[in-house]
C-alpha positions in Angstrom: 123.1 60.2 114.3 122.7 56.4 114.0 123.6 56.6 110.3 126.6 58.8 110.9 127.9 56.3 113.5 127.5 53.4 111.0 129.6 55.1 108.2 133.0 54.8 110.0 132.3 51.1 110.7 131.4 50.6 107.0 134.5 52.3 105.8 136.7 50.4 108.2 135.3 47.1 107.0 135.0 47.7 103.2 138.3 49.4 102.5 140.4 46.5 103.8 137.9 44.1 102.2 138.5 46.0 98.9 142.2 45.4 99.3 141.5 41.7 99.8 139.6 41.6 96.6 142.5 43.4 94.8 145.1 41.0 96.2 143.1 37.9 95.3 142.2 39.3 91.9 145.8 39.9 91.1 146.8 36.4 92.2 144.1 34.7 90.0 144.8 37.1 87.1 148.5 36.1 87.2 147.9 32.3 87.2 144.5 31.5 85.6 144.8 32.8 82.0 148.1 30.9 81.4 147.2 27.7 83.3 146.9 25.5 80.2 150.1 27.0 78.8 151.8 26.2 82.1 150.6 22.6 82.0 151.4 22.1 78.4 154.9 23.6 78.3 156.4 23.5 81.9 154.8 20.4 83.1 154.8 18.6 79.7 151.3 17.4 80.2 149.4 16.0 77.2 145.8 16.9 76.2 144.3 14.2 78.4 146.2 15.2 81.5 145.5 18.9 80.8 141.8 18.1 80.5 141.8 16.0 83.7 143.5 18.9 85.6 141.1 21.5 84.3 138.2 19.3 85.5 139.6 18.2 88.9 140.6 21.7 89.9 137.1 23.4 89.8 135.4 20.2 91.0 137.5 20.2 94.2 136.8 23.9 94.6 133.1 23.4 94.3 133.1 20.6 97.0 135.3 22.5 99.4 133.6 25.9 99.1 130.1 24.4 99.4 131.1 22.8 102.7 132.7 26.1 103.9 129.7 28.1 102.8 127.3 26.0 104.9 129.6 26.2 107.9 130.1 30.0 107.6 126.3 30.6 107.8 126.1 28.6 111.1 129.2 29.9 113.0 130.8 33.3 113.4 134.0 32.3 111.6 133.9 34.3 108.3 136.9 36.4 109.1 138.9 33.3 110.1 137.9 31.6 106.8 139.3 34.6 104.9 142.6 34.3 106.8 142.8 30.5 106.2 142.0 31.0 102.5 144.8 33.5 102.1 147.3 31.2 103.8 146.2 28.2 101.8 146.6 30.1 98.5 150.1 31.3 99.6 151.2 27.7 100.2 149.7 26.3 97.0 151.1 29.0 94.7 154.4 29.1 96.6 155.0 25.4 96.1 153.8 25.5 92.4 156.5 28.1 91.8 159.1 25.3 92.0 157.3 22.0 91.6 156.9 20.6 88.0 155.6 17.1 88.8 152.0 16.8 87.4 150.6 14.6 90.3 152.0 16.8 93.1 150.6 19.9 91.4 147.2 18.2 91.0 147.3 17.3 94.7 148.0 20.9 95.7 145.2 22.1 93.4 142.5 19.8 95.0 143.7 20.7 98.6 145.3 24.1 99.3 144.2 25.9 96.2 140.6 24.5 96.6 140.5 26.0 100.2 141.9 29.3 98.8 138.8 29.4 96.5 136.7 30.2 99.5 138.1 33.7 99.5 135.9 35.0 96.7 132.5 33.9 98.0 133.3 34.5 101.7 134.4 38.0 100.9 131.1 38.8 99.2 129.2 37.2 102.0 131.2 39.2 104.5 130.5 42.4 102.5 126.7 41.7 102.4 126.5 41.3 106.2 128.5 44.5 106.7 126.3 46.4 104.2 123.1 45.0 105.6 124.2 46.2 109.0 125.5 49.6 108.2 124.1 50.6 104.7 121.2 48.4 103.7 120.1 50.9 101.0 123.4 50.5 99.2 123.8 46.7 99.2 123.6 46.2 95.4 125.9 49.2 94.7 128.4 48.1 97.3 128.5 44.5 96.0 129.0 45.8 92.4 131.7 48.2 93.6 133.6 45.4 95.3 133.2 43.2 92.2 134.7 46.1 90.3 137.8 46.0 92.4 138.3 42.4 91.4 138.0 43.5 87.7 140.5 46.2 88.4 143.0 43.6 89.4 142.4 41.9 86.0 143.2 45.1 84.2 146.9 44.8 85.0 147.1 41.1 86.0 147.2 39.3 82.6 149.6 41.9 81.1 151.7 41.8 84.2 151.7 38.0 84.0 152.8 38.1 80.4 155.7 40.4 81.3 156.8 38.3 84.3 156.5 35.2 82.2 158.7 36.7 79.5 161.2 37.9 82.2 161.4 35.2 84.8 159.2 32.3 83.7 156.4 30.6 85.7 158.5 30.5 88.9 158.1 34.2 89.2 154.5 34.2 88.1 153.5 31.7 90.9 155.8 33.4 93.4 154.1 36.7 92.8 150.7 35.1 93.2 151.7 33.5 96.5 152.8 37.0 97.7 149.4 38.4 96.8 147.6 35.6 98.8 149.9 36.4 101.8 148.8 40.1 101.6 145.1 39.0 101.7 145.8 36.9 104.8 147.6 39.7 106.6 144.8 42.2 105.8 142.2 39.7 107.2 144.3 39.1 110.3 145.1 42.8 111.0 142.1 44.9 109.8 139.0 42.8 109.5 136.6 42.2 112.4 134.4 39.1 112.8 130.7 39.2 111.8 128.0 37.1 113.4 126.5 34.0 111.9 123.5 35.3 109.8 121.3 32.1 109.7 120.1 32.7 113.3 118.9 36.3 112.5 115.2 35.6 113.0 113.6 35.0 116.4 113.3 31.3 117.2 116.0 30.2 114.7 119.0 28.2 115.7 122.5 28.7 114.3 122.2 25.4 112.4 118.9 26.5 110.7 118.7 25.0 107.2 115.3 26.5 106.2 115.9 28.2 102.9 113.9 31.2 101.7 113.7 29.9 98.1 112.9 26.3 96.9 116.0 24.3 96.4 115.1 23.3 92.8 114.9 27.0 91.8 118.3 27.7 93.4 119.9 24.7 91.6 118.4 25.6 88.2 119.4 29.2 88.6 123.0 28.2 89.5 123.0 25.8 86.5 122.0 28.7 84.2 124.8 30.8 85.6 127.2 27.9 85.1 126.3 27.7 81.4 126.7 31.5 81.1 130.1 31.5 82.9 131.6 28.5 81.1 132.7 30.8 78.2 134.6 32.9 80.7 136.9 29.9 81.3 136.9 28.3 77.9 137.5 31.6 76.0 140.3 32.7 78.3 142.1 29.3 78.3 141.9 29.2 74.5 142.8 32.8 73.8 146.6 32.7 74.0 146.7 29.5 71.8 144.0 30.9 69.5 145.9 34.1 68.9 149.1 32.2 68.4 147.9 29.5 66.1 145.0 31.0 64.2 145.7 34.8 64.1 149.5 34.8 63.9 149.8 36.8 67.2 151.7 36.3 70.4 151.2 35.8 74.2 151.6 39.5 74.9 148.6 40.4 72.7 146.5 37.9 74.7 147.5 39.6 77.9 146.5 43.0 76.4 143.2 41.7 75.2 142.3 40.4 78.6 143.5 43.6 80.3 141.4 45.7 78.0 138.3 43.7 78.8 138.9 44.0 82.5 139.4 47.8 82.2 136.1 48.1 80.3 134.3 46.0 83.0 134.9 48.6 85.6 132.7 51.4 84.3 130.2 48.9 82.9 129.9 47.1 86.2 129.3 50.3 88.1 126.8 51.6 85.6 124.8 48.3 85.7 124.9 48.4 89.5 123.4 51.9 89.4 120.9 51.0 86.7 119.7 48.0 88.8 117.9 50.5 91.1 115.6 51.5 88.2 115.8 48.6 85.7 114.9 45.0 86.5 118.0 42.8 87.0 116.4 40.2 84.8 116.4 42.8 81.9 120.0 43.7 82.5 121.0 40.1 82.6 119.2 39.5 79.3 121.0 42.4 77.6 124.3 41.1 78.9 123.6 37.6 77.7 122.8 38.9 74.2 126.1 40.9 74.2 127.9 37.6 75.1 126.3 35.7 72.2 127.3 38.4 69.7 130.8 38.7 71.0 131.7 35.0 70.9 130.1 34.6 67.4 132.2 37.5 66.3 135.4 36.0 67.8 134.7 32.7 66.1 134.9 34.3 62.6 137.5 37.0 63.2 140.5 37.0 60.8 142.6 39.4 62.9 143.5 40.2 66.5 142.3 43.8 66.0 138.7 42.6 65.8 139.1 40.9 69.1 140.2 44.2 70.7 137.2 45.9 69.3 134.8 43.1 70.5 135.9 43.6 74.1 133.2 46.2 74.6 130.5 43.5 74.1 132.5 41.0 76.2 132.8 43.5 79.0 129.1 44.2 79.1 128.4 40.4 79.2 130.9 39.7 82.0 129.8 42.8 84.0 126.1 41.8 83.8 126.6 38.1 84.7 129.4 38.5 87.2 128.4 41.8 88.8 124.6 41.4 89.0 124.5 37.6 89.4 125.9 37.8 93.0 123.1 40.2 94.2 120.6 38.1 92.2 121.4 35.0 94.2 121.8 36.8 97.5 118.3 38.2 97.2 117.0 34.6 96.9 118.7 33.7 100.2 119.0 36.9 102.2 119.5 35.0 105.5 122.1 32.6 104.1 124.6 34.9 102.3 127.4 32.3 102.6 125.4 29.6 100.8 123.9 32.1 98.3 127.2 33.6 97.3 128.8 30.1 97.2 126.0 28.9 94.9 126.7 31.7 92.5 130.5 31.6 92.7 130.5 27.8 92.3 128.7 28.2 89.0 132.1 29.6 87.7 134.2 26.5 88.6 131.4 24.3 87.4 131.6 26.1 84.1 135.4 25.7 84.3 134.9 22.0 84.8 132.6 21.8 81.8 135.1 23.9 79.8 137.9 21.2 80.3 136.6 18.6 77.8 135.4 21.4 75.5 138.9 22.8 75.5 140.2 19.3 74.7 137.9 19.3 71.6 139.2 22.7 70.6 142.8 21.4 70.8 141.9 18.6 68.3 139.6 20.5 65.9 140.9 24.1 66.1 140.6 26.9 68.6 137.8 28.6 66.6 135.6 25.8 67.7 136.0 27.1 71.3 134.3 30.3 70.4 131.4 28.6 68.6 130.9 26.5 71.7 130.9 29.7 73.8 128.2 31.1 71.6 126.0 28.0 72.1 126.6 28.0 75.8 125.5 31.6 76.2 122.3 30.9 74.3 121.5 27.8 76.5 122.3 29.7 79.7 120.1 32.6 78.8 117.2 30.4 77.8 117.4 28.4 81.1 117.8 31.5 83.3 114.7 33.2 81.9 112.6 30.0 81.8 112.9 29.7 85.6 110.2 31.2 87.8 112.5 33.2 90.1 110.0 34.8 92.5 111.4 34.1 95.9 109.1 31.9 98.0 109.3 32.9 101.7 108.7 30.2 104.3 108.5 32.6 107.1 104.7 32.8 106.9 
């Protein structure tokens, strides 16, 4: 009877949360793949300014989301943060639809867009608390399922962005992204309930408890390994439209189709890996995914045609599904009583990778876009070696 009472609560929380993931996923899928193209063509920014922008944007996101993550584990404000993040994203993208001044856009990126970045980690932290309360035996599958919704948004997002870009330009691209952020804010305001602060879950704890269940050096090295593994996700996507255009004699629409195909393949792979994680070690699945990433990026670096890129998306999708889908649960299990900080540590590995990809993208601009994929291959090797060199057994301080 207790389980049956929990299921309606679970559905009422996760269905709207899934819609938040869909809205945020569409907004990022519209803007992110064509950011370098936007800066180069619409804003007329040179390689140095593009590189600075691609470094400043994720750096600001890391700082802001880290502060928000710590605060969210101490106070019952996770729903409020989701609403604020949606409103901030709406303002940032809405203004970017019309502004073409580089410095104003940079200011928006390090303020309102940086705050909007909290939507992704806080949504996963919110989901973990709901699953822990109502379906603790389905936490890994639930997290993977929600991450799949985000991938679903990327199935149509890049292709839709390419279509909007060809029809109405970047004004319509950013305007549509702003509308999606507004939808996320409305869902949080209307259909999500607040959850308690999790850091005071144990008797004798205070809401401001900073005692971590895993040594900080293990957490930081693990996050660093995921940053290396996720740097190719940024570098390869930013380079793809220009790589196809300059090296493979393709066009922007083909880049959108390649990204959409990868996102479509991620959906079944992410669900399958989530189900396999019940029987197979997550470390093993992450190793398999990392190897797939190494093979894919090496293949992309030598491909003579766009067709081979389409075929390689199977390997790319396995790599992204393993790292992005299982990495969240991997970090959350290291800090079960600090889901906000755990999820932020993992999700910040992506913008840290994006920050690293900025100067690497600048190198590719000078020496050819094939270099970007050789760099991605090396980064996958380094990330895999670091991740599996770390002793990851969680050290509990409760005893």
